[in-house]
VMD Tcl script that builds the backbone (N, CA, C; Angstrom):
set m [mol new atoms 540]
animate dup $m
set s [atomselect $m all]
$s set {name element resname resid chain x y z} {
  {N N UNK 1 A 0.744 -1.103 -0.137}
  {CA C UNK 1 A -0.198 -0.028 0.048}
  {C C UNK 1 A 0.723 1.177 0.007}
  {N N UNK 2 A 2.099 1.238 0.796}
  {CA C UNK 2 A 2.834 2.454 0.652}
  {C C UNK 2 A 3.438 2.915 -0.551}
  {N N UNK 3 A 3.766 1.674 -1.280}
  {CA C UNK 3 A 4.380 1.733 -2.619}
  {C C UNK 3 A 3.665 2.294 -3.562}
  {N N UNK 4 A 2.227 2.234 -3.338}
  {CA C UNK 4 A 1.158 2.632 -4.288}
  {C C UNK 4 A 0.979 4.071 -4.025}
  {N N UNK 5 A 0.945 4.652 -2.693}
  {CA C UNK 5 A 0.854 6.156 -2.449}
  {C C UNK 5 A 2.167 6.600 -2.916}
  {N N UNK 6 A 3.293 6.221 -2.741}
  {CA C UNK 6 A 4.563 6.665 -3.330}
  {C C UNK 6 A 4.637 7.048 -4.829}
  {N N UNK 7 A 4.062 5.829 -5.343}
  {CA C UNK 7 A 4.073 6.216 -6.993}
  {C C UNK 7 A 2.867 7.085 -7.452}
  {N N UNK 8 A 1.661 7.114 -6.627}
  {CA C UNK 8 A 0.812 8.175 -6.867}
  {C C UNK 8 A 1.378 9.478 -6.794}
  {N N UNK 9 A 1.892 9.680 -5.722}
  {CA C UNK 9 A 2.809 10.971 -5.476}
  {C C UNK 9 A 3.645 11.580 -6.567}
  {N N UNK 10 A 4.370 10.361 -7.012}
  {CA C UNK 10 A 5.604 10.614 -8.062}
  {C C UNK 10 A 4.757 11.204 -9.291}
  {N N UNK 11 A 3.659 10.454 -9.506}
  {CA C UNK 11 A 2.895 10.611 -10.810}
  {C C UNK 11 A 2.309 12.319 -10.755}
  {N N UNK 12 A 1.673 12.484 -9.581}
  {CA C UNK 12 A 1.039 14.002 -9.210}
  {C C UNK 12 A 2.276 15.063 -9.651}
  {N N UNK 13 A 3.402 14.521 -9.166}
  {CA C UNK 13 A 4.351 15.484 -9.119}
  {C C UNK 13 A 5.211 15.644 -10.786}
  {N N UNK 14 A 5.203 14.496 -11.239}
  {CA C UNK 14 A 5.498 14.815 -12.681}
  {C C UNK 14 A 4.441 15.546 -13.513}
  {N N UNK 15 A 3.062 15.141 -13.209}
  {CA C UNK 15 A 2.025 15.881 -13.847}
  {C C UNK 15 A 1.992 17.491 -13.676}
  {N N UNK 16 A 2.514 17.860 -12.317}
  {CA C UNK 16 A 2.393 19.385 -11.988}
  {C C UNK 16 A 3.614 20.053 -12.752}
  {N N UNK 17 A 4.699 19.266 -13.414}
  {CA C UNK 17 A 5.753 19.918 -14.122}
  {C C UNK 17 A 5.353 20.076 -15.275}
  {N N UNK 18 A 4.365 19.315 -15.998}
  {CA C UNK 18 A 4.019 19.680 -17.215}
  {C C UNK 18 A 3.096 20.856 -17.519}
  {N N UNK 19 A 3.666 22.117 -17.588}
  {CA C UNK 19 A 3.037 23.311 -17.511}
  {C C UNK 19 A 3.285 23.976 -18.848}
  {N N UNK 20 A 2.052 24.894 -19.305}
  {CA C UNK 20 A 2.289 25.654 -20.366}
  {C C UNK 20 A 3.442 26.546 -20.422}
  {N N UNK 21 A 3.997 26.778 -21.373}
  {CA C UNK 21 A 4.960 27.973 -21.719}
  {C C UNK 21 A 4.556 29.328 -21.144}
  {N N UNK 22 A 5.257 29.826 -19.913}
  {CA C UNK 22 A 4.921 30.989 -19.513}
  {C C UNK 22 A 5.528 32.143 -20.582}
  {N N UNK 23 A 4.649 33.341 -20.321}
  {CA C UNK 23 A 5.179 34.563 -21.295}
  {C C UNK 23 A 6.401 34.877 -20.808}
  {N N UNK 24 A 7.352 35.143 -21.648}
  {CA C UNK 24 A 8.430 35.671 -21.506}
  {C C UNK 24 A 9.597 35.387 -22.725}
  {N N UNK 25 A 10.720 36.087 -22.599}
  {CA C UNK 25 A 11.622 35.971 -23.784}
  {C C UNK 25 A 12.076 34.635 -23.834}
  {N N UNK 26 A 12.348 33.998 -25.195}
  {CA C UNK 26 A 13.080 32.787 -25.294}
  {C C UNK 26 A 14.248 32.854 -24.919}
  {N N UNK 27 A 15.163 32.163 -24.547}
  {CA C UNK 27 A 16.404 32.217 -24.064}
  {C C UNK 27 A 17.241 32.186 -25.222}
  {N N UNK 28 A 18.004 33.103 -25.518}
  {CA C UNK 28 A 18.999 33.447 -26.759}
  {C C UNK 28 A 18.298 33.315 -27.938}
  {N N UNK 29 A 16.948 33.620 -28.165}
  {CA C UNK 29 A 16.150 33.547 -29.414}
  {C C UNK 29 A 15.682 32.233 -29.637}
  {N N UNK 30 A 16.187 31.092 -28.983}
  {CA C UNK 30 A 15.606 29.829 -29.228}
  {C C UNK 30 A 15.100 29.204 -27.843}
  {N N UNK 31 A 14.236 28.334 -27.987}
  {CA C UNK 31 A 13.524 27.682 -26.985}
  {C C UNK 31 A 12.166 28.437 -27.092}
  {N N UNK 32 A 11.536 28.132 -25.921}
  {CA C UNK 32 A 10.183 28.623 -25.915}
  {C C UNK 32 A 9.958 30.103 -25.313}
  {N N UNK 33 A 9.068 30.750 -25.896}
  {CA C UNK 33 A 8.840 32.098 -25.441}
  {C C UNK 33 A 8.887 32.890 -26.626}
  {N N UNK 34 A 8.826 34.295 -26.420}
  {CA C UNK 34 A 8.827 35.219 -27.620}
  {C C UNK 34 A 10.340 35.649 -28.076}
  {N N UNK 35 A 10.301 36.128 -29.309}
  {CA C UNK 35 A 11.582 36.672 -29.611}
  {C C UNK 35 A 11.124 37.667 -30.891}
  {N N UNK 36 A 11.856 38.768 -31.215}
  {CA C UNK 36 A 11.445 39.556 -32.250}
  {C C UNK 36 A 12.831 39.861 -32.835}
  {N N UNK 37 A 12.685 40.308 -34.204}
  {CA C UNK 37 A 13.850 40.891 -34.990}
  {C C UNK 37 A 13.312 42.042 -35.700}
  {N N UNK 38 A 14.047 43.355 -35.603}
  {CA C UNK 38 A 13.751 44.555 -36.187}
  {C C UNK 38 A 14.320 44.278 -37.683}
  {N N UNK 39 A 13.074 44.679 -38.502}
  {CA C UNK 39 A 13.488 44.638 -40.101}
  {C C UNK 39 A 13.801 46.100 -40.540}
  {N N UNK 40 A 12.881 46.861 -40.126}
  {CA C UNK 40 A 13.014 48.441 -40.489}
  {C C UNK 40 A 12.607 49.191 -39.107}
  {N N UNK 41 A 12.691 50.429 -39.284}
  {CA C UNK 41 A 12.640 51.094 -37.958}
  {C C UNK 41 A 11.328 50.996 -37.294}
  {N N UNK 42 A 10.235 50.579 -38.062}
  {CA C UNK 42 A 8.924 50.524 -37.280}
  {C C UNK 42 A 8.371 49.093 -37.747}
  {N N UNK 43 A 9.053 48.065 -38.279}
  {CA C UNK 43 A 8.608 46.951 -38.809}
  {C C UNK 43 A 9.460 45.778 -38.014}
  {N N UNK 44 A 8.880 44.826 -37.407}
  {CA C UNK 44 A 9.405 43.609 -36.862}
  {C C UNK 44 A 9.043 42.399 -37.029}
  {N N UNK 45 A 9.608 41.236 -36.964}
  {CA C UNK 45 A 9.001 39.974 -37.225}
  {C C UNK 45 A 9.183 39.420 -35.589}
  {N N UNK 46 A 7.776 39.118 -35.245}
  {CA C UNK 46 A 7.751 38.402 -33.786}
  {C C UNK 46 A 7.187 37.046 -33.936}
  {N N UNK 47 A 7.968 36.482 -32.879}
  {CA C UNK 47 A 7.854 34.995 -32.980}
  {C C UNK 47 A 7.438 34.596 -31.418}
  {N N UNK 48 A 6.519 33.501 -31.224}
  {CA C UNK 48 A 6.189 32.895 -30.044}
  {C C UNK 48 A 6.320 31.454 -30.280}
  {N N UNK 49 A 6.929 30.522 -29.440}
  {CA C UNK 49 A 7.210 29.159 -29.519}
  {C C UNK 49 A 6.502 28.725 -28.358}
  {N N UNK 50 A 5.623 27.825 -28.186}
  {CA C UNK 50 A 5.199 27.303 -27.224}
  {C C UNK 50 A 5.702 25.697 -27.077}
  {N N UNK 51 A 5.588 25.133 -25.906}
  {CA C UNK 51 A 5.930 23.614 -25.668}
  {C C UNK 51 A 4.764 22.686 -26.020}
  {N N UNK 52 A 4.869 21.495 -25.493}
  {CA C UNK 52 A 3.958 20.577 -26.145}
  {C C UNK 52 A 2.699 20.729 -25.277}
  {N N UNK 53 A 2.663 21.522 -24.323}
  {CA C UNK 53 A 1.336 21.503 -23.527}
  {C C UNK 53 A 0.673 22.912 -23.784}
  {N N UNK 54 A 1.410 23.596 -24.493}
  {CA C UNK 54 A 0.829 24.928 -24.845}
  {C C UNK 54 A -0.163 24.759 -26.101}
  {N N UNK 55 A -1.294 25.352 -25.669}
  {CA C UNK 55 A -2.348 25.376 -26.655}
  {C C UNK 55 A -2.089 26.312 -27.941}
  {N N UNK 56 A -2.663 26.085 -29.180}
  {CA C UNK 56 A -2.523 27.006 -30.170}
  {C C UNK 56 A -3.106 28.398 -29.748}
  {N N UNK 57 A -4.149 28.575 -29.227}
  {CA C UNK 57 A -4.751 29.863 -28.883}
  {C C UNK 57 A -3.744 30.553 -27.786}
  {N N UNK 58 A -3.141 29.884 -27.094}
  {CA C UNK 58 A -2.254 30.466 -26.225}
  {C C UNK 58 A -1.245 31.146 -26.758}
  {N N UNK 59 A -0.508 30.436 -27.828}
  {CA C UNK 59 A 0.579 30.883 -28.472}
  {C C UNK 59 A 0.168 31.975 -29.336}
  {N N UNK 60 A -1.168 31.956 -29.977}
  {CA C UNK 60 A -1.410 33.205 -30.723}
  {C C UNK 60 A -1.557 34.404 -30.002}
  {N N UNK 61 A -2.289 34.178 -28.816}
  {CA C UNK 61 A -2.621 35.424 -27.818}
  {C C UNK 61 A -1.239 35.952 -27.403}
  {N N UNK 62 A -0.472 35.143 -26.992}
  {CA C UNK 62 A 1.122 35.640 -26.599}
  {C C UNK 62 A 1.675 36.392 -27.537}
  {N N UNK 63 A 1.585 35.941 -28.856}
  {CA C UNK 63 A 2.286 36.808 -30.331}
  {C C UNK 63 A 1.433 38.014 -30.132}
  {N N UNK 64 A 0.321 38.069 -30.086}
  {CA C UNK 64 A -0.479 39.411 -30.276}
  {C C UNK 64 A -0.213 40.366 -29.043}
  {N N UNK 65 A -0.163 39.881 -28.077}
  {CA C UNK 65 A 0.307 40.551 -26.836}
  {C C UNK 65 A 1.582 41.018 -26.894}
  {N N UNK 66 A 2.810 40.055 -27.356}
  {CA C UNK 66 A 4.167 40.760 -27.504}
  {C C UNK 66 A 3.916 41.827 -28.452}
  {N N UNK 67 A 3.265 41.845 -29.532}
  {CA C UNK 67 A 3.448 42.664 -30.508}
  {C C UNK 67 A 2.931 44.073 -30.089}
  {N N UNK 68 A 1.531 43.979 -29.132}
  {CA C UNK 68 A 1.317 45.109 -28.494}
  {C C UNK 68 A 1.934 45.826 -27.613}
  {N N UNK 69 A 2.776 44.907 -26.659}
  {CA C UNK 69 A 3.687 45.472 -25.799}
  {C C UNK 69 A 4.960 46.088 -26.476}
  {N N UNK 70 A 5.463 45.508 -27.639}
  {CA C UNK 70 A 6.507 46.091 -28.267}
  {C C UNK 70 A 6.318 47.478 -28.722}
  {N N UNK 71 A 5.002 47.659 -29.310}
  {CA C UNK 71 A 4.700 48.728 -30.043}
  {C C UNK 71 A 4.595 49.912 -28.764}
  {N N UNK 72 A 4.075 49.544 -27.842}
  {CA C UNK 72 A 3.949 50.462 -26.656}
  {C C UNK 72 A 5.297 50.967 -26.237}
  {N N UNK 73 A 6.106 49.869 -26.022}
  {CA C UNK 73 A 7.449 50.142 -25.581}
  {C C UNK 73 A 8.387 50.986 -26.758}
  {N N UNK 74 A 8.071 50.940 -27.820}
  {CA C UNK 74 A 8.645 51.909 -28.786}
  {C C UNK 74 A 8.147 53.104 -28.920}
  {N N UNK 75 A 7.054 53.554 -28.459}
  {CA C UNK 75 A 6.343 54.770 -28.455}
  {C C UNK 75 A 5.333 55.018 -29.505}
  {N N UNK 76 A 4.923 53.680 -30.168}
  {CA C UNK 76 A 3.804 53.698 -31.112}
  {C C UNK 76 A 2.589 53.334 -30.320}
  {N N UNK 77 A 1.325 53.831 -31.332}
  {CA C UNK 77 A -0.090 53.573 -30.702}
  {C C UNK 77 A -0.635 52.347 -31.054}
  {N N UNK 78 A -0.298 51.798 -32.468}
  {CA C UNK 78 A -1.034 50.750 -32.911}
  {C C UNK 78 A -0.375 50.029 -33.908}
  {N N UNK 79 A -0.498 48.927 -34.449}
  {CA C UNK 79 A 0.220 47.924 -35.075}
  {C C UNK 79 A -0.569 47.499 -36.189}
  {N N UNK 80 A -0.142 47.062 -37.491}
  {CA C UNK 80 A -0.679 46.423 -38.552}
  {C C UNK 80 A -0.066 45.031 -38.651}
  {N N UNK 81 A -0.805 44.088 -38.665}
  {CA C UNK 81 A -0.321 42.675 -38.778}
  {C C UNK 81 A -0.141 42.363 -40.198}
  {N N UNK 82 A 0.991 42.492 -40.848}
  {CA C UNK 82 A 1.097 42.477 -42.284}
  {C C UNK 82 A 0.833 41.043 -42.673}
  {N N UNK 83 A 1.272 40.191 -42.137}
  {CA C UNK 83 A 1.477 38.701 -42.228}
  {C C UNK 83 A 1.539 38.046 -41.232}
  {N N UNK 84 A 1.131 36.861 -40.898}
  {CA C UNK 84 A 0.935 36.155 -39.667}
  {C C UNK 84 A 0.940 34.660 -39.999}
  {N N UNK 85 A 1.186 33.777 -39.162}
  {CA C UNK 85 A 1.077 32.388 -39.353}
  {C C UNK 85 A 1.337 31.664 -38.196}
  {N N UNK 86 A 0.437 30.449 -38.021}
  {CA C UNK 86 A 0.678 29.658 -36.788}
  {C C UNK 86 A 0.920 28.151 -37.418}
  {N N UNK 87 A 2.055 27.628 -37.004}
  {CA C UNK 87 A 2.409 26.092 -37.430}
  {C C UNK 87 A 2.298 25.152 -36.291}
  {N N UNK 88 A 1.863 24.076 -36.564}
  {CA C UNK 88 A 1.856 22.848 -35.616}
  {C C UNK 88 A 2.897 22.039 -36.040}
  {N N UNK 89 A 3.852 21.820 -35.145}
  {CA C UNK 89 A 4.921 20.773 -35.493}
  {C C UNK 89 A 4.813 19.571 -34.743}
  {N N UNK 90 A 4.690 18.332 -35.460}
  {CA C UNK 90 A 4.459 17.503 -34.793}
  {C C UNK 90 A 5.495 16.261 -34.937}
  {N N UNK 91 A 5.645 15.717 -33.607}
  {CA C UNK 91 A 6.572 14.555 -33.580}
  {C C UNK 91 A 5.934 13.586 -32.903}
  {N N UNK 92 A 6.592 12.155 -32.969}
  {CA C UNK 92 A 6.005 11.136 -32.163}
  {C C UNK 92 A 7.111 10.290 -31.625}
  {N N UNK 93 A 6.690 10.023 -30.318}
  {CA C UNK 93 A 7.683 9.405 -29.344}
  {C C UNK 93 A 7.205 8.076 -28.942}
  {N N UNK 94 A 8.030 7.000 -29.338}
  {CA C UNK 94 A 7.715 5.691 -29.075}
  {C C UNK 94 A 8.740 5.081 -27.967}
  {N N UNK 95 A 8.022 4.336 -27.141}
  {CA C UNK 95 A 8.709 3.894 -26.008}
  {C C UNK 95 A 8.530 2.290 -25.955}
  {N N UNK 96 A 9.623 1.553 -25.319}
  {CA C UNK 96 A 9.375 0.165 -25.421}
  {C C UNK 96 A 8.946 -0.262 -23.951}
  {N N UNK 97 A 8.801 0.912 -23.123}
  {CA C UNK 97 A 8.573 0.486 -21.633}
  {C C UNK 97 A 7.088 0.314 -21.741}
  {N N UNK 98 A 6.513 -0.281 -20.572}
  {CA C UNK 98 A 5.178 -0.586 -20.177}
  {C C UNK 98 A 4.591 0.681 -20.219}
  {N N UNK 99 A 3.229 0.551 -20.951}
  {CA C UNK 99 A 2.223 1.754 -20.621}
  {C C UNK 99 A 1.785 1.900 -19.312}
  {N N UNK 100 A 1.731 1.075 -18.525}
  {CA C UNK 100 A 1.397 1.127 -17.064}
  {C C UNK 100 A 2.369 0.349 -16.323}
  {N N UNK 101 A 2.691 0.787 -15.106}
  {CA C UNK 101 A 3.739 0.174 -14.443}
  {C C UNK 101 A 3.331 -0.705 -13.190}
  {N N UNK 102 A 1.981 -0.625 -12.937}
  {CA C UNK 102 A 1.369 -1.185 -11.895}
  {C C UNK 102 A 1.567 -2.934 -12.174}
  {N N UNK 103 A 2.018 -3.655 -11.051}
  {CA C UNK 103 A 2.218 -4.861 -11.233}
  {C C UNK 103 A 2.134 -5.565 -9.688}
  {N N UNK 104 A 1.874 -6.997 -9.669}
  {CA C UNK 104 A 2.103 -7.402 -8.586}
  {C C UNK 104 A 3.396 -8.505 -8.758}
  {N N UNK 105 A 4.083 -8.492 -7.614}
  {CA C UNK 105 A 5.228 -9.450 -7.881}
  {C C UNK 105 A 6.337 -9.179 -6.693}
  {N N UNK 106 A 7.437 -9.601 -7.217}
  {CA C UNK 106 A 8.526 -9.464 -5.923}
  {C C UNK 106 A 9.635 -8.766 -6.349}
  {N N UNK 107 A 10.148 -8.311 -5.438}
  {CA C UNK 107 A 11.445 -7.256 -5.566}
  {C C UNK 107 A 11.245 -6.053 -5.577}
  {N N UNK 108 A 12.370 -5.217 -5.710}
  {CA C UNK 108 A 12.072 -3.738 -5.744}
  {C C UNK 108 A 11.445 -3.180 -7.028}
  {N N UNK 109 A 10.469 -2.211 -7.090}
  {CA C UNK 109 A 9.752 -2.136 -8.443}
  {C C UNK 109 A 10.587 -1.495 -9.657}
  {N N UNK 110 A 11.920 -1.087 -9.130}
  {CA C UNK 110 A 12.476 -0.243 -10.194}
  {C C UNK 110 A 13.567 -0.967 -10.605}
  {N N UNK 111 A 13.829 -2.143 -10.276}
  {CA C UNK 111 A 14.941 -3.309 -10.600}
  {C C UNK 111 A 14.441 -4.021 -11.546}
  {N N UNK 112 A 15.194 -4.171 -12.653}
  {CA C UNK 112 A 14.811 -5.131 -13.905}
  {C C UNK 112 A 15.643 -6.292 -13.698}
  {N N UNK 113 A 15.273 -7.396 -14.127}
  {CA C UNK 113 A 13.884 -7.827 -14.229}
  {C C UNK 113 A 12.841 -7.815 -13.181}
  {N N UNK 114 A 11.796 -7.086 -13.262}
  {CA C UNK 114 A 10.761 -7.320 -12.073}
  {C C UNK 114 A 9.558 -8.261 -12.748}
  {N N UNK 115 A 9.599 -9.412 -12.213}
  {CA C UNK 115 A 8.563 -10.344 -12.924}
  {C C UNK 115 A 7.522 -10.284 -11.830}
  {N N UNK 116 A 6.500 -10.310 -12.572}
  {CA C UNK 116 A 5.253 -10.061 -11.841}
  {C C UNK 116 A 3.816 -10.134 -12.661}
  {N N UNK 117 A 2.670 -10.393 -12.033}
  {CA C UNK 117 A 1.550 -10.213 -12.941}
  {C C UNK 117 A 1.205 -8.854 -13.163}
  {N N UNK 118 A 1.142 -8.450 -14.349}
  {CA C UNK 118 A 0.533 -6.986 -14.580}
  {C C UNK 118 A -1.042 -7.043 -14.523}
  {N N UNK 119 A -1.642 -5.929 -13.974}
  {CA C UNK 119 A -3.107 -5.945 -13.897}
  {C C UNK 119 A -3.378 -4.726 -14.819}
  {N N UNK 120 A -4.576 -4.541 -14.878}
  {CA C UNK 120 A -5.379 -3.970 -15.839}
  {C C UNK 120 A -4.921 -4.056 -17.418}
  {N N UNK 121 A -4.181 -5.271 -17.743}
  {CA C UNK 121 A -3.855 -5.745 -18.888}
  {C C UNK 121 A -2.857 -4.875 -19.544}
  {N N UNK 122 A -2.134 -4.198 -18.614}
  {CA C UNK 122 A -0.895 -3.263 -19.237}
  {C C UNK 122 A 0.196 -3.671 -18.349}
  {N N UNK 123 A 1.325 -3.747 -19.089}
  {CA C UNK 123 A 2.733 -4.133 -18.228}
  {C C UNK 123 A 3.677 -4.966 -19.070}
  {N N UNK 124 A 4.473 -5.322 -18.356}
  {CA C UNK 124 A 5.552 -6.521 -18.892}
  {C C UNK 124 A 4.996 -7.712 -19.294}
  {N N UNK 125 A 5.345 -8.208 -20.372}
  {CA C UNK 125 A 5.016 -9.570 -20.828}
  {C C UNK 125 A 3.618 -9.955 -21.626}
  {N N UNK 126 A 3.015 -8.773 -21.855}
  {CA C UNK 126 A 1.782 -8.997 -22.586}
  {C C UNK 126 A 2.095 -8.995 -24.205}
  {N N UNK 127 A 2.929 -8.499 -24.713}
  {CA C UNK 127 A 3.134 -8.208 -26.061}
  {C C UNK 127 A 2.671 -7.169 -26.477}
  {N N UNK 128 A 2.831 -6.788 -28.000}
  {CA C UNK 128 A 2.334 -5.597 -28.502}
  {C C UNK 128 A 0.695 -5.506 -28.533}
  {N N UNK 129 A -0.065 -4.310 -28.104}
  {CA C UNK 129 A 0.484 -3.180 -28.286}
  {C C UNK 129 A 0.873 -2.865 -26.620}
  {N N UNK 130 A 0.947 -3.648 -25.919}
  {CA C UNK 130 A 1.058 -3.344 -24.317}
  {C C UNK 130 A 2.305 -2.939 -24.043}
  {N N UNK 131 A 3.470 -3.619 -24.362}
  {CA C UNK 131 A 4.732 -3.259 -24.067}
  {C C UNK 131 A 5.302 -2.030 -24.505}
  {N N UNK 132 A 4.567 -1.365 -25.791}
  {CA C UNK 132 A 5.238 -0.021 -26.023}
  {C C UNK 132 A 3.939 0.727 -26.432}
  {N N UNK 133 A 4.139 2.105 -26.501}
  {CA C UNK 133 A 3.234 2.945 -27.216}
  {C C UNK 133 A 4.056 4.165 -27.773}
  {N N UNK 134 A 3.293 4.623 -28.623}
  {CA C UNK 134 A 3.692 5.909 -29.405}
  {C C UNK 134 A 2.666 7.114 -29.187}
  {N N UNK 135 A 3.090 8.114 -28.555}
  {CA C UNK 135 A 2.343 9.353 -28.420}
  {C C UNK 135 A 2.757 10.427 -29.389}
  {N N UNK 136 A 1.577 11.243 -29.774}
  {CA C UNK 136 A 1.875 12.282 -30.627}
  {C C UNK 136 A 2.155 13.574 -29.929}
  {N N UNK 137 A 3.471 14.513 -30.182}
  {CA C UNK 137 A 3.703 15.625 -29.551}
  {C C UNK 137 A 3.638 16.705 -30.469}
  {N N UNK 138 A 2.751 17.611 -30.231}
  {CA C UNK 138 A 2.322 18.887 -31.112}
  {C C UNK 138 A 2.906 20.264 -30.187}
  {N N UNK 139 A 3.588 20.939 -30.778}
  {CA C UNK 139 A 4.161 22.186 -30.444}
  {C C UNK 139 A 3.865 23.105 -31.382}
  {N N UNK 140 A 3.265 24.299 -30.947}
  {CA C UNK 140 A 2.911 25.432 -32.023}
  {C C UNK 140 A 3.657 26.680 -31.960}
  {N N UNK 141 A 4.023 27.005 -33.034}
  {CA C UNK 141 A 4.748 28.194 -33.116}
  {C C UNK 141 A 3.844 29.278 -34.057}
  {N N UNK 142 A 4.165 30.621 -33.664}
  {CA C UNK 142 A 3.549 31.586 -34.390}
  {C C UNK 142 A 4.453 32.461 -34.726}
  {N N UNK 143 A 4.292 33.073 -35.970}
  {CA C UNK 143 A 5.146 34.185 -36.423}
  {C C UNK 143 A 4.280 35.408 -37.120}
  {N N UNK 144 A 4.750 36.604 -36.752}
  {CA C UNK 144 A 3.737 37.771 -37.573}
  {C C UNK 144 A 4.818 38.918 -37.907}
  {N N UNK 145 A 4.749 39.510 -38.988}
  {CA C UNK 145 A 5.460 40.608 -39.577}
  {C C UNK 145 A 4.519 41.655 -39.108}
  {N N UNK 146 A 4.899 42.773 -38.157}
  {CA C UNK 146 A 4.170 43.746 -37.810}
  {C C UNK 146 A 4.838 45.165 -38.279}
  {N N UNK 147 A 3.971 46.296 -38.699}
  {CA C UNK 147 A 4.191 47.569 -38.596}
  {C C UNK 147 A 3.597 48.318 -37.839}
  {N N UNK 148 A 4.452 49.184 -37.193}
  {CA C UNK 148 A 4.057 50.133 -36.282}
  {C C UNK 148 A 3.941 51.496 -36.273}
  {N N UNK 149 A 2.671 52.129 -35.845}
  {CA C UNK 149 A 2.525 53.615 -36.244}
  {C C UNK 149 A 2.071 54.271 -35.011}
  {N N UNK 150 A 2.049 55.722 -35.156}
  {CA C UNK 150 A 1.607 56.584 -34.206}
  {C C UNK 150 A 0.257 57.043 -34.728}
  {N N UNK 151 A -0.531 57.627 -33.498}
  {CA C UNK 151 A -1.814 58.200 -33.862}
  {C C UNK 151 A -3.186 56.989 -33.805}
  {N N UNK 152 A -4.065 57.456 -34.342}
  {CA C UNK 152 A -5.328 56.762 -34.203}
  {C C UNK 152 A -5.326 55.652 -35.004}
  {N N UNK 153 A -5.677 54.473 -34.814}
  {CA C UNK 153 A -5.863 53.316 -35.625}
  {C C UNK 153 A -6.816 53.650 -36.486}
  {N N UNK 154 A -6.513 53.176 -37.985}
  {CA C UNK 154 A -7.750 53.412 -39.095}
  {C C UNK 154 A -8.694 52.383 -38.948}
  {N N UNK 155 A -9.870 52.944 -38.957}
  {CA C UNK 155 A -11.117 52.225 -38.845}
  {C C UNK 155 A -11.259 51.329 -39.869}
  {N N UNK 156 A -10.792 51.556 -40.971}
  {CA C UNK 156 A -11.310 50.509 -42.477}
  {C C UNK 156 A -10.140 49.389 -42.470}
  {N N UNK 157 A -9.098 49.243 -41.515}
  {CA C UNK 157 A -8.086 48.310 -41.795}
  {C C UNK 157 A -8.360 47.390 -40.721}
  {N N UNK 158 A -8.788 46.071 -41.104}
  {CA C UNK 158 A -9.035 44.874 -40.073}
  {C C UNK 158 A -7.780 44.414 -39.456}
  {N N UNK 159 A -6.532 44.617 -40.247}
  {CA C UNK 159 A -5.520 43.952 -39.880}
  {C C UNK 159 A -4.605 45.077 -38.665}
  {N N UNK 160 A -5.359 46.230 -38.401}
  {CA C UNK 160 A -4.866 47.151 -37.486}
  {C C UNK 160 A -5.450 46.784 -35.995}
  {N N UNK 161 A -4.405 47.239 -34.796}
  {CA C UNK 161 A -4.830 46.777 -33.707}
  {C C UNK 161 A -4.235 47.878 -32.884}
  {N N UNK 162 A -5.050 48.172 -31.766}
  {CA C UNK 162 A -4.767 49.274 -30.773}
  {C C UNK 162 A -4.003 48.724 -29.916}
  {N N UNK 163 A -2.766 49.015 -29.766}
  {CA C UNK 163 A -1.959 48.209 -28.878}
  {C C UNK 163 A -2.297 47.998 -27.272}
  {N N UNK 164 A -2.643 49.283 -27.005}
  {CA C UNK 164 A -3.172 49.436 -25.608}
  {C C UNK 164 A -4.395 48.524 -25.251}
  {N N UNK 165 A -5.182 48.490 -26.167}
  {CA C UNK 165 A -6.489 47.682 -26.119}
  {C C UNK 165 A -6.142 46.352 -26.019}
  {N N UNK 166 A -5.478 45.923 -26.966}
  {CA C UNK 166 A -4.898 44.520 -26.997}
  {C C UNK 166 A -4.381 43.974 -25.542}
  {N N UNK 167 A -3.363 44.767 -25.157}
  {CA C UNK 167 A -2.899 44.477 -23.975}
  {C C UNK 167 A -3.888 44.248 -22.719}
  {N N UNK 168 A -4.804 45.351 -22.883}
  {CA C UNK 168 A -5.907 45.379 -21.529}
  {C C UNK 168 A -6.774 43.915 -21.856}
  {N N UNK 169 A -6.973 43.743 -23.151}
  {CA C UNK 169 A -7.921 42.534 -23.423}
  {C C UNK 169 A -7.320 41.118 -23.144}
  {N N UNK 170 A -6.044 40.824 -23.828}
  {CA C UNK 170 A -5.341 39.737 -23.791}
  {C C UNK 170 A -4.307 39.598 -22.308}
  {N N UNK 171 A -4.084 40.600 -21.645}
  {CA C UNK 171 A -3.155 40.796 -20.664}
  {C C UNK 171 A -3.668 39.568 -19.539}
  {N N UNK 172 A -4.881 39.383 -19.243}
  {CA C UNK 172 A -5.118 38.226 -18.294}
  {C C UNK 172 A -5.197 36.872 -18.670}
  {N N UNK 173 A -5.293 36.610 -20.074}
  {CA C UNK 173 A -5.039 35.480 -20.587}
  {C C UNK 173 A -3.647 35.108 -20.663}
  {N N UNK 174 A -2.755 36.040 -20.980}
  {CA C UNK 174 A -1.351 35.898 -21.448}
  {C C UNK 174 A -0.603 35.789 -19.973}
  {N N UNK 175 A -0.718 36.753 -19.070}
  {CA C UNK 175 A 0.016 36.892 -17.821}
  {C C UNK 175 A -0.480 36.186 -16.783}
  {N N UNK 176 A -1.991 35.917 -16.824}
  {CA C UNK 176 A -2.506 35.218 -15.825}
  {C C UNK 176 A -3.068 36.233 -14.814}
  {N N UNK 177 A -4.177 35.928 -14.227}
  {CA C UNK 177 A -4.831 36.942 -13.201}
  {C C UNK 177 A -4.396 36.192 -11.806}
  {N N UNK 178 A -4.340 37.103 -10.875}
  {CA C UNK 178 A -4.279 36.748 -9.293}
  {C C UNK 178 A -5.525 35.829 -8.941}
  {N N UNK 179 A -5.220 34.809 -8.564}
  {CA C UNK 179 A -6.505 34.061 -7.946}
  {C C UNK 179 A -7.217 33.426 -9.094}
  {N N UNK 180 A -6.469 33.294 -10.171}
  {CA C UNK 180 A -7.409 32.528 -11.361}
  {C C UNK 180 A -6.800 31.029 -11.554}
}
mol reanalyze $m
mol bondsrecalc $m
mol representation Tube
mol addrep $m
């Protein structure tokens, strides 16, 4: 029984580590988070990359928020999204380890070989597909080319965004709310 409690605690601890990409700069322009590159004095390419537990919507919200944040930081009032795209990068991970580690048997559970009778039909010795599994891993990346301007946002351009409004509306989703 004690071993079951320890395993359940370890599983909960590992699940807690699987969190969405936090809003922040990507390390050295690589990795997860945002990065930008100046193209002209008022034009930038902005990218946001999420990890495997970051949804497409979160990646796109963070990209728009960074565009608005950069616009305000540089002293502009609105930006126009000239071009934008979101890409899903899929990969597959196959393991030969059992899909479920619960077994009855003798010996320390992490010592191999650990002979015992698996329950729930998963575990060692049942053959394919129970001894291995493949999972799909999807990571989203979004990129936008934006031009920044001063003054009032043109009402007739659906690609124009008021930077302060974007920050106010998307901030709670991107940065999180206290107590949320």
